TIKE-469301 format. One record per residue (C-alpha): residue number from 1; x, y, z; residue in three letters. Coordinates in Angstrom, 1 decimal. Last residue first. Example, Ala and Ser with C-alpha at 12.3 -4.5 7.8 and 13.67 -1.06 7.14 Angstrom:
2
+-----+--------+--------+--------+--------+
! num !      u !      v !      w ! residu !
+-----+--------+--------+--------+--------+
!   2 !   13.7 !   -1.1 !    7.1 !    SER !
!   1 !   12.3 !   -4.5 !    7.8 !    ALA !
+-----+--------+--------+--------+--------+
This chain:
361
+-----+--------+--------+--------+--------+
! num !      u !      v !      w ! residu !
+-----+--------+--------+--------+--------+
! 361 !    3.8 !  -20.3 !   60.7 !    TRP !
! 360 !    3.2 !  -22.6 !   57.8 !    ARG !
! 359 !    3.6 !  -21.8 !   54.1 !    LEU !
! 358 !    2.4 !  -23.6 !   51.0 !    LEU !
! 357 !    3.8 !  -22.2 !   47.7 !    VAL !
! 356 !    1.8 !  -22.3 !   44.5 !    LEU !
! 355 !    3.3 !  -21.5 !   41.1 !    GLU !
! 354 !    1.2 !  -21.0 !   38.0 !    ALA !
! 353 !    1.9 !  -21.3 !   34.3 !    CYS !
! 352 !    1.4 !  -19.8 !   30.8 !    PHE !
! 351 !    4.3 !  -20.1 !   29.8 !    GLY !
! 350 !    4.4 !  -16.6 !   31.0 !    PRO !
! 349 !    3.1 !  -15.9 !   34.5 !    GLY !
! 348 !    0.9 !  -16.8 !   37.4 !    MET !
! 347 !    1.3 !  -16.3 !   41.2 !    ALA !
! 346 !    0.0 !  -17.8 !   44.4 !    MET !
! 345 !    1.4 !  -17.9 !   47.9 !    VAL !
! 344 !   -0.7 !  -19.9 !   50.3 !    MET !
! 343 !   -0.6 !  -19.6 !   54.1 !    GLY !
! 342 !   -1.2 !  -22.0 !   57.0 !    TRP !
! 341 !   -1.4 !  -20.9 !   60.7 !    ASP !
! 340 !    0.3 !  -23.0 !   63.3 !    GLY !
! 339 !    1.9 !  -20.1 !   65.2 !    GLU !
! 338 !   -0.1 !  -17.0 !   64.5 !    ARG !
! 337 !   -0.2 !  -14.7 !   61.5 !    PRO !
! 336 !   -1.4 !  -11.1 !   62.2 !    VAL !
! 335 !    1.9 !   -9.5 !   63.3 !    GLN !
! 334 !    1.7 !   -7.5 !   60.0 !    SER !
! 333 !    5.4 !   -8.0 !   59.2 !    GLU !
! 332 !    5.1 !  -11.4 !   57.5 !    LEU !
! 331 !    2.0 !  -10.3 !   55.6 !    THR !
! 330 !    3.7 !   -7.1 !   54.4 !    GLU !
! 329 !    6.6 !   -9.2 !   53.2 !    GLY !
! 328 !    4.3 !  -11.7 !   51.4 !    LEU !
! 327 !    2.5 !   -8.8 !   49.6 !    VAL !
! 326 !    5.8 !   -7.3 !   48.4 !    PHE !
! 325 !    7.1 !  -10.8 !   47.5 !    LEU !
! 324 !    3.9 !  -11.3 !   45.3 !    VAL !
! 323 !    4.7 !   -8.1 !   43.5 !    SER !
! 322 !    8.4 !   -8.6 !   42.9 !    ALA !
! 321 !    7.9 !  -10.9 !   39.9 !    SER !
! 320 !    5.8 !   -8.4 !   38.0 !    SER !
! 319 !    5.6 !   -5.1 !   39.9 !    LEU !
! 318 !    1.9 !   -4.7 !   39.2 !    ASN !
! 317 !    0.9 !   -1.2 !   40.4 !    GLY !
! 316 !    2.4 !    0.7 !   43.3 !    VAL !
! 315 !   -0.5 !    1.9 !   45.6 !    GLU !
! 314 !   -3.5 !    0.4 !   43.9 !    LYS !
! 313 !   -2.0 !   -3.0 !   43.2 !    LEU !
! 312 !   -0.5 !   -3.1 !   46.7 !    SER !
! 311 !   -3.9 !   -2.4 !   48.2 !    ALA !
! 310 !   -5.6 !   -5.1 !   46.2 !    TRP !
! 309 !   -2.9 !   -7.6 !   47.1 !    SER !
! 308 !   -3.2 !   -6.7 !   50.8 !    ARG !
! 307 !   -7.0 !   -7.1 !   50.7 !    ALA !
! 306 !   -6.5 !  -10.7 !   49.5 !    ILE !
! 305 !   -8.8 !  -12.4 !   52.1 !    ALA !
! 304 !  -10.9 !   -9.2 !   52.5 !    GLY !
! 303 !  -14.2 !  -11.0 !   52.0 !    GLU !
! 302 !  -13.8 !  -14.8 !   52.3 !    PRO !
! 301 !  -12.3 !  -16.5 !   49.3 !    LEU !
! 300 !  -14.5 !  -18.6 !   47.1 !    GLU !
! 299 !  -11.4 !  -20.0 !   45.3 !    LEU !
! 298 !  -12.7 !  -19.2 !   41.8 !    SER !
! 297 !  -14.4 !  -16.0 !   42.9 !    GLU !
! 296 !  -11.5 !  -14.4 !   44.8 !    GLU !
! 295 !   -8.8 !  -15.5 !   42.4 !    PHE !
! 294 !  -10.9 !  -14.4 !   39.4 !    ALA !
! 293 !  -11.4 !  -11.0 !   41.1 !    GLN !
! 292 !   -7.6 !  -10.7 !   41.6 !    LEU !
! 291 !   -7.1 !  -11.5 !   37.9 !    VAL !
! 290 !   -9.7 !   -9.0 !   36.8 !    LYS !
! 289 !   -8.2 !   -6.3 !   39.0 !    PRO !
! 288 !   -4.6 !   -6.8 !   37.9 !    GLY !
! 287 !   -1.9 !   -9.4 !   38.3 !    GLY !
! 286 !   -1.2 !   -8.5 !   42.0 !    THR !
! 285 !    0.3 !  -11.8 !   42.9 !    HIS !
! 284 !   -1.8 !  -13.4 !   45.7 !    ALA !
! 283 !   -0.8 !  -14.1 !   49.3 !    ILE !
! 282 !   -3.8 !  -15.9 !   51.0 !    TRP !
! 281 !   -3.4 !  -16.2 !   54.7 !    HIS !
! 280 !   -5.7 !  -18.4 !   56.9 !    ARG !
! 279 !   -5.6 !  -21.5 !   54.7 !    ILE !
! 278 !   -7.4 !  -24.5 !   56.4 !    ASP !
! 277 !  -10.8 !  -23.7 !   54.7 !    ALA !
! 276 !   -9.0 !  -24.1 !   51.3 !    ARG !
! 275 !   -8.5 !  -27.8 !   52.2 !    SER !
! 274 !   -5.6 !  -29.7 !   53.7 !    LEU !
! 273 !   -4.5 !  -33.3 !   53.7 !    ARG !
! 272 !   -1.1 !  -32.3 !   52.3 !    HIS !
! 271 !   -1.7 !  -33.8 !   48.9 !    GLU !
! 270 !   -5.3 !  -32.4 !   49.2 !    ALA !
! 269 !   -3.8 !  -28.9 !   49.3 !    LEU !
! 268 !   -2.2 !  -29.3 !   45.9 !    PHE !
! 267 !   -5.3 !  -30.8 !   44.3 !    ALA !
! 266 !   -7.5 !  -28.0 !   45.7 !    ASP !
! 265 !   -5.1 !  -25.3 !   44.6 !    VAL !
! 264 !   -4.9 !  -26.6 !   41.0 !    ASN !
! 263 !   -8.6 !  -27.3 !   40.7 !    GLY !
! 262 !   -9.4 !  -23.8 !   41.9 !    ARG !
! 261 !   -6.8 !  -22.1 !   39.8 !    ILE !
! 260 !   -7.8 !  -23.7 !   36.5 !    HIS !
! 259 !  -10.8 !  -22.2 !   34.7 !    GLU !
! 258 !  -11.1 !  -18.9 !   36.5 !    LYS !
! 257 !   -7.3 !  -18.2 !   36.2 !    VAL !
! 256 !   -7.4 !  -19.1 !   32.5 !    LEU !
! 255 !  -10.4 !  -16.7 !   32.1 !    GLN !
! 254 !   -8.5 !  -13.9 !   33.9 !    PRO !
! 253 !   -5.6 !  -14.3 !   31.4 !    VAL !
! 252 !   -7.7 !  -14.5 !   28.3 !    LYS !
! 251 !   -7.4 !  -10.8 !   27.5 !    ALA !
! 250 !   -3.9 !  -11.7 !   26.2 !    SER !
! 249 !   -0.8 !   -9.8 !   27.0 !    LEU !
! 248 !    2.3 !   -9.9 !   24.7 !    VAL !
! 247 !    4.5 !   -6.9 !   25.5 !    VAL !
! 246 !    7.2 !   -5.6 !   23.1 !    LYS !
! 245 !   10.6 !   -5.9 !   24.8 !    PHE !
! 244 !   13.4 !   -4.1 !   23.0 !    GLY !
! 243 !   13.4 !   -1.5 !   20.2 !    THR !
! 242 !   14.5 !   -4.0 !   17.5 !    ASP !
! 241 !   11.9 !   -6.5 !   18.7 !    VAL !
! 240 !   11.8 !   -9.3 !   21.3 !    ILE !
! 239 !    8.2 !  -10.3 !   21.5 !    ASP !
! 238 !    7.5 !  -10.5 !   25.2 !    TRP !
! 237 !    5.3 !  -12.6 !   27.5 !    GLY !
! 236 !    1.7 !  -13.5 !   28.2 !    MET !
! 235 !   -1.1 !  -15.6 !   26.6 !    ILE !
! 234 !    0.8 !  -16.4 !   23.4 !    ARG !
! 233 !    2.6 !  -19.4 !   24.9 !    GLU !
! 232 !   -0.6 !  -21.1 !   26.0 !    THR !
! 231 !   -0.3 !  -24.4 !   24.3 !    ASP !
! 230 !    0.0 !  -26.5 !   27.5 !    PRO !
! 229 !   -0.7 !  -25.0 !   31.0 !    TYR !
! 228 !    2.2 !  -25.6 !   33.3 !    PHE !
! 227 !    1.6 !  -26.0 !   37.0 !    VAL !
! 226 !    4.4 !  -25.8 !   39.6 !    SER !
! 225 !    3.6 !  -26.9 !   43.2 !    GLN !
! 224 !    5.4 !  -26.0 !   46.4 !    SER !
! 223 !    5.9 !  -27.4 !   49.9 !    ALA !
! 222 !    6.3 !  -26.6 !   53.5 !    VAL !
! 221 !    8.1 !  -23.2 !   53.2 !    VAL !
! 220 !    8.3 !  -22.2 !   56.9 !    ARG !
! 219 !    7.1 !  -18.9 !   58.4 !    ALA !
! 218 !    9.0 !  -17.5 !   61.3 !    SER !
! 217 !    9.8 !  -18.1 !   65.0 !    PRO !
! 216 !   13.5 !  -17.7 !   65.7 !    ARG !
! 215 !   15.3 !  -20.9 !   66.0 !    ARG !
! 214 !   18.9 !  -19.6 !   65.5 !    PRO !
! 213 !   20.9 !  -20.3 !   62.4 !    GLY !
! 212 !   20.7 !  -23.1 !   59.9 !    ALA !
! 211 !   19.5 !  -26.7 !   60.4 !    GLU !
! 210 !   16.1 !  -26.4 !   58.8 !    ALA !
! 209 !   17.5 !  -24.5 !   55.9 !    GLY !
! 208 !   17.4 !  -20.7 !   55.7 !    GLN !
! 207 !   15.4 !  -18.3 !   53.5 !    LEU !
! 206 !   15.8 !  -14.6 !   52.9 !    VAL !
! 205 !   13.4 !  -12.9 !   50.4 !    GLY !
! 204 !   14.4 !   -9.9 !   48.4 !    CYS !
! 203 !   12.1 !   -7.4 !   46.7 !    ALA !
! 202 !   12.4 !   -4.9 !   43.9 !    ALA !
! 201 !   10.2 !   -2.2 !   42.3 !    GLY !
! 200 !    9.0 !   -0.6 !   39.1 !    ASP !
! 199 !    5.3 !   -0.5 !   38.0 !    GLY !
! 198 !    3.0 !   -2.2 !   35.5 !    PHE !
! 197 !   -0.7 !   -1.4 !   35.1 !    LEU !
! 196 !   -1.2 !    1.7 !   33.0 !    GLY !
! 195 !    1.4 !    1.3 !   30.3 !    SER !
! 194 !    0.7 !   -2.4 !   30.3 !    ALA !
! 193 !   -3.0 !   -1.6 !   29.4 !    ILE !
! 192 !   -1.8 !    0.6 !   26.5 !    ILE !
! 191 !    0.7 !   -2.1 !   25.4 !    ASN !
! 190 !   -2.0 !   -4.8 !   25.4 !    PRO !
! 189 !   -4.4 !   -2.4 !   23.5 !    ILE !
! 188 !   -1.9 !   -1.9 !   20.7 !    SER !
! 187 !   -0.5 !    1.6 !   20.1 !    LEU !
! 186 !    3.1 !    0.5 !   20.1 !    ASP !
! 185 !    5.4 !    3.5 !   19.3 !    GLU !
! 184 !    6.1 !    4.2 !   23.0 !    ARG !
! 183 !    7.2 !    0.7 !   23.7 !    GLN !
! 182 !    7.5 !    0.5 !   27.5 !    LEU !
! 181 !   10.4 !   -1.7 !   28.7 !    THR !
! 180 !   12.0 !    0.8 !   31.0 !    LEU !
! 179 !    8.8 !    1.4 !   32.9 !    SER !
! 178 !    8.8 !   -2.3 !   33.9 !    CYS !
! 177 !   11.8 !   -2.0 !   36.1 !    LEU !
! 176 !   11.6 !   -5.4 !   37.9 !    GLU !
! 175 !   14.1 !   -6.7 !   40.4 !    VAL !
! 174 !   13.5 !   -9.9 !   42.3 !    ALA !
! 173 !   16.2 !  -11.2 !   44.7 !    LEU !
! 172 !   15.8 !  -14.7 !   46.3 !    VAL !
! 171 !   18.2 !  -15.3 !   49.1 !    VAL !
! 170 !   19.6 !  -18.6 !   50.3 !    ALA !
! 169 !   21.2 !  -19.6 !   53.7 !    THR !
! 168 !   22.6 !  -23.1 !   54.2 !    HIS !
! 167 !   22.6 !  -25.8 !   56.9 !    GLY !
! 166 !   19.7 !  -27.7 !   55.4 !    PRO !
! 165 !   21.5 !  -28.2 !   52.0 !    PHE !
! 164 !   19.3 !  -30.5 !   50.0 !    ALA !
! 163 !   16.1 !  -29.2 !   51.5 !    ARG !
! 162 !   17.6 !  -25.7 !   51.2 !    LEU !
! 161 !   17.8 !  -26.1 !   47.3 !    TYR !
! 160 !   14.1 !  -26.9 !   47.1 !    ASP !
! 159 !   13.4 !  -23.9 !   49.3 !    ALA !
! 158 !   15.3 !  -21.6 !   47.0 !    ALA !
! 157 !   13.4 !  -23.1 !   44.0 !    ARG !
! 156 !   10.0 !  -22.5 !   45.7 !    ALA !
! 155 !   10.9 !  -18.9 !   46.7 !    LEU !
! 154 !   12.1 !  -18.2 !   43.1 !    GLY !
! 153 !    8.9 !  -19.7 !   41.7 !    ALA !
! 152 !    6.8 !  -17.4 !   43.9 !    ALA !
! 151 !    8.7 !  -14.3 !   42.8 !    GLY !
! 150 !    9.0 !  -15.6 !   39.3 !    ALA !
! 149 !    5.3 !  -16.0 !   38.5 !    VAL !
! 148 !    5.1 !  -12.4 !   37.1 !    CYS !
! 147 !    7.8 !  -13.0 !   34.5 !    GLY !
! 146 !    9.3 !  -16.4 !   34.3 !    LEU !
! 145 !   11.7 !  -15.2 !   31.6 !    GLY !
! 144 !   15.1 !  -14.8 !   33.3 !    PHE !
! 143 !   16.5 !  -16.8 !   36.2 !    ILE !
! 142 !   20.0 !  -16.0 !   37.6 !    PRO !
! 141 !   21.3 !  -18.8 !   39.8 !    THR !
! 140 !   24.4 !  -17.9 !   41.7 !    ARG !
! 139 !   26.3 !  -20.1 !   44.2 !    LYS !
! 138 !   28.6 !  -18.2 !   46.6 !    ILE !
! 137 !   32.1 !  -19.5 !   46.9 !    ASP !
! 136 !   33.8 !  -16.1 !   46.7 !    SER !
! 135 !   31.8 !  -14.9 !   49.7 !    ARG !
! 134 !   29.5 !  -11.9 !   49.0 !    PHE !
! 133 !   31.2 !   -8.5 !   49.3 !    GLY !
! 132 !   28.3 !   -6.1 !   48.8 !    LEU !
! 131 !   29.5 !   -4.3 !   45.7 !    ARG !
! 130 !   31.3 !   -7.1 !   44.0 !    ASN !
! 129 !   28.7 !   -9.7 !   44.7 !    ALA !
! 128 !   26.1 !   -7.1 !   43.7 !    LEU !
! 127 !   27.5 !   -7.2 !   40.1 !    ARG !
! 126 !   27.2 !  -10.9 !   40.2 !    ALA !
! 125 !   23.6 !  -10.6 !   41.4 !    GLU !
! 124 !   22.8 !   -8.3 !   38.5 !    ILE !
! 123 !   24.0 !  -10.7 !   35.8 !    SER !
! 122 !   27.4 !  -10.7 !   34.2 !    PRO !
! 121 !   25.8 !  -10.5 !   31.6 !    THR !
! 120 !   22.8 !   -8.3 !   31.9 !    ALA !
! 119 !   19.4 !   -8.2 !   30.3 !    LEU !
! 118 !   16.3 !   -6.3 !   31.4 !    GLY !
! 117 !   12.6 !   -6.6 !   32.3 !    THR !
! 116 !   12.0 !  -10.3 !   33.1 !    VAL !
! 115 !   13.8 !  -10.6 !   36.4 !    THR !
! 114 !   14.8 !  -13.2 !   38.9 !    VAL !
! 113 !   18.1 !  -13.6 !   40.9 !    PHE !
! 112 !   18.6 !  -16.7 !   43.1 !    PHE !
! 111 !   21.5 !  -16.3 !   45.5 !    ILE !
! 110 !   23.1 !  -19.2 !   47.2 !    HIS !
! 109 !   25.4 !  -19.5 !   50.3 !    ASP !
! 108 !   24.6 !  -16.1 !   51.8 !    ILE !
! 107 !   26.1 !  -15.5 !   55.3 !    ASP !
! 106 !   28.9 !  -13.2 !   54.0 !    LYS !
! 105 !   26.2 !  -10.7 !   52.9 !    PRO !
! 104 !   25.2 !  -10.3 !   56.6 !    THR !
! 103 !   22.4 !  -11.8 !   58.7 !    LEU !
! 102 !   20.0 !  -10.6 !   61.4 !    GLY !
! 101 !   17.0 !  -11.5 !   59.2 !    ALA !
! 100 !   15.8 !   -7.9 !   59.1 !    LYS !
!  99 !   19.3 !   -6.7 !   58.3 !    GLU !
!  98 !   19.6 !   -9.3 !   55.5 !    LEU !
!  97 !   16.3 !   -8.1 !   54.0 !    ALA !
!  96 !   17.4 !   -4.4 !   54.0 !    GLN !
!  95 !   20.9 !   -5.1 !   52.5 !    VAL !
!  94 !   19.3 !   -7.2 !   49.8 !    VAL !
!  93 !   16.7 !   -4.6 !   49.2 !    VAL !
!  92 !   19.1 !   -1.7 !   48.7 !    LYS !
!  91 !   21.6 !   -3.6 !   46.6 !    GLU !
!  90 !   18.8 !   -4.6 !   44.2 !    GLY !
!  89 !   17.7 !   -1.0 !   43.9 !    LEU !
!  88 !   21.2 !    0.2 !   42.9 !    GLU !
!  87 !   22.0 !   -2.7 !   40.7 !    VAL !
!  86 !   18.6 !   -2.6 !   38.9 !    ALA !
!  85 !   19.0 !    1.2 !   38.3 !    CYS !
!  84 !   22.3 !    0.9 !   36.5 !    ARG !
!  83 !   21.3 !   -2.3 !   34.6 !    ILE !
!  82 !   18.0 !   -0.9 !   33.5 !    TRP !
!  81 !   19.5 !    2.4 !   32.4 !    ALA !
!  80 !   21.8 !    0.4 !   30.1 !    ASP !
!  79 !   18.8 !   -1.6 !   29.0 !    ASN !
!  78 !   16.8 !    1.5 !   28.0 !    ARG !
!  77 !   19.7 !    3.0 !   26.1 !    GLN !
!  76 !   20.6 !   -0.3 !   24.4 !    GLN !
!  75 !   17.0 !   -0.8 !   23.3 !    PHE !
!  74 !   17.0 !    2.5 !   21.6 !    THR !
!  73 !   15.0 !    5.8 !   22.0 !    THR !
!  72 !   15.6 !    6.7 !   25.7 !    LEU !
!  71 !   15.4 !   10.5 !   25.5 !    ALA !
!  70 !   11.6 !   10.4 !   26.0 !    PRO !
!  69 !   12.1 !    8.6 !   29.4 !    TYR !
!  68 !   14.1 !   11.4 !   31.2 !    GLU !
!  67 !   11.1 !   13.7 !   31.9 !    GLU !
!  66 !    9.4 !   11.0 !   34.1 !    LEU !
!  65 !   12.4 !   10.9 !   36.5 !    PRO !
!  64 !   14.0 !    7.4 !   36.3 !    LEU !
!  63 !   13.3 !    4.0 !   37.8 !    ALA !
!  62 !    9.7 !    4.9 !   38.3 !    LEU !
!  61 !    7.3 !    4.5 !   41.2 !    PHE !
!  60 !    3.6 !    4.1 !   40.3 !    ARG !
!  59 !    0.3 !    5.8 !   40.8 !    GLY !
!  58 !   -3.4 !    5.2 !   41.6 !    SER !
!  57 !   -3.7 !    1.8 !   40.0 !    VAL !
!  56 !   -7.2 !    0.3 !   39.6 !    SER !
!  55 !   -6.5 !   -1.2 !   36.1 !    VAL !
!  54 !   -9.8 !    0.2 !   34.7 !    ALA !
!  53 !   -8.8 !    3.8 !   35.1 !    ARG !
!  52 !   -5.8 !    3.4 !   32.7 !    HIS !
!  51 !   -8.0 !    1.6 !   30.1 !    LEU !
!  50 !  -10.7 !    4.3 !   30.2 !    ASP !
!  49 !   -8.0 !    7.0 !   30.0 !    GLU !
!  48 !   -6.5 !    5.5 !   26.9 !    LEU !
!  47 !   -9.9 !    4.9 !   25.3 !    ARG !
!  46 !  -10.7 !    8.5 !   25.8 !    GLU !
!  45 !   -7.5 !    9.3 !   24.0 !    LEU !
!  44 !   -8.5 !    7.4 !   20.8 !    ASN !
!  43 !   -5.1 !    7.2 !   19.1 !    PHE !
!  42 !   -4.5 !    9.9 !   16.5 !    HIS !
!  41 !   -0.7 !    9.3 !   16.3 !    LYS !
!  40 !    0.1 !   12.8 !   17.6 !    GLN !
!  39 !   -2.4 !   12.2 !   20.5 !    ALA !
!  38 !   -0.2 !    9.3 !   21.5 !    TRP !
!  37 !    2.7 !   11.4 !   22.8 !    LEU !
!  36 !    0.6 !   14.0 !   24.7 !    ALA !
!  35 !   -1.7 !   11.4 !   26.0 !    ARG !
!  34 !    1.3 !    9.3 !   27.2 !    LEU !
!  33 !    2.5 !   12.3 !   29.3 !    SER !
!  32 !   -0.9 !   12.9 !   30.7 !    GLY !
!  31 !   -1.6 !    9.3 !   31.4 !    ALA !
!  30 !    1.5 !    9.2 !   33.6 !    LEU !
!  29 !    0.6 !   12.4 !   35.4 !    GLU !
!  28 !   -3.0 !   11.2 !   36.0 !    GLU !
!  27 !   -1.7 !    7.8 !   37.2 !    GLN !
!  26 !    0.4 !    9.6 !   39.8 !    SER !
!  25 !    4.1 !    9.7 !   39.3 !    ALA !
!  24 !    6.9 !    8.7 !   41.7 !    TYR !
!  23 !   10.7 !    8.8 !   41.4 !    HIS !
!  22 !   12.8 !    7.3 !   44.3 !    PRO !
!  21 !   12.8 !    3.6 !   43.2 !    PRO !
!  20 !   10.8 !    1.2 !   45.3 !    LEU !
!  19 !   12.2 !   -1.3 !   47.8 !    GLY !
!  18 !   11.1 !   -4.4 !   49.7 !    ARG !
!  17 !   13.0 !   -6.7 !   52.0 !    GLY !
!  16 !   11.5 !  -10.1 !   53.0 !    VAL !
!  15 !   12.5 !  -12.0 !   56.1 !    ALA !
!  14 !   13.3 !  -15.4 !   57.6 !    ARG !
!  13 !   11.4 !  -17.9 !   55.5 !    LEU !
!  12 !   12.4 !  -21.2 !   57.1 !    PHE !
!  11 !   13.2 !  -24.4 !   55.3 !    PRO !
!  10 !   11.3 !  -27.7 !   56.1 !    VAL !
!   9 !   13.5 !  -30.7 !   57.2 !    SER !
!   8 !   11.9 !  -31.1 !   60.7 !    ALA !
!   7 !    8.4 !  -30.3 !   59.4 !    LEU !
!   6 !    7.5 !  -34.0 !   59.1 !    SER !
!   5 !    8.5 !  -34.5 !   62.7 !    SER !
!   4 !    6.1 !  -31.9 !   63.9 !    VAL !
!   3 !    3.3 !  -33.8 !   62.2 !    SER !
!   2 !    1.6 !  -32.5 !   59.1 !    HIS !
!   1 !   -2.2 !  -32.9 !   59.1 !    MET !
+-----+--------+--------+--------+--------+
C-alpha cells in the first residue's frame, strides 16, 4: 500500500465544474426531426428508431435551438457556431469550477484545453484568457483529437505537470458540441448511431500541486496509465470531409473493451500493490450501453458500481471528453467517498486507446 510519505508529492483534485447548453430536446424530438430529413432519402425509418432506442439516451442538450441546425450547411457555418458556443459554455464552467475550489482566474498557472468537435486558432482557452483575465504568464496546452478519452487524459497530463511544479494550479477544460458535427447527408449506420448517442456539454477540473494552497480534504491523483492499442486507427475518429467531421465508429469498440480493459486495469493496479477489490469508486466514461456493459462484465464490477455513468448517459448522452469529468464531478460532490478510499477513472477514445487515472481520497 502507499505510505503517507509516498503521497507527499501527489497533486490534489480540488473541484469539477459542469455545464450544459440551454437548449434541450428529448430523444423523440430529435428522432422526429431526423426522420423528416432522412425519409426523403428513403432510409429505413424503423431502423433509425431502433438505433436511437438502443443507445439508452432519453434526451440531450444542444448548442443551438433545434430549428437553427438546418441552416448550417457548410463546415464554416458549423465551426463558427462551435467557436461562439464553446467560448460561452467554457467560460461558464471555468468560473463555476474555480468558485467551487475557492480560487480565481488569476490563480491558474496552466490551462489544458481538450476538444474534438471544432477548430479554433487562437484556441478556446486563449479566447477565455481575454474574457476571464488570466495572468499574462499563463501556460496553455490545447489538445485536439483525443476524443472521448481526453477528459481522463487531460487530468493525467495536468497531474504530470503538477508533479514538476508542486506549487502550481492547473485546470483541465473540456468542451464538446457534438451536435454541430452531425452530417445530415450521411446515412451510414455509424452516423445514425452518433446522431442518437452524442450530446453537448463542458466540464472543468481544477487541480493543485502538493505544495499549493490550503490543505482542504479532496481526492488526489496518485497515478495514471495510458494504453495504446496498435493498428486500431479505424475503430473511432473522424474523416475530415468538405462538410466537416464525418464520424468513424466501429461496432468493435465494446469487443476491444472486453478484450483489453481487465488486463490493463489489473496490471496498472498491481504496480501500486492494489487489486480491483480495493477500488471503491469506479468512474467510467459513458461510451454507450454496450461499452458500459463491457466495463461491468470484464471488470466483474459489483451491481451499481457505475450507476452514475449509466444515469449520465441516459440524462445527457455521451458528451465525448466531458463525459467522464461529469461523472467524476458528481462523485466528488456526492459525499459518498471517505478518506482513504481509492477510485479509478476510465475512458477510451480514438487511437484506439485507454486512459486510467488512480485517485485516493
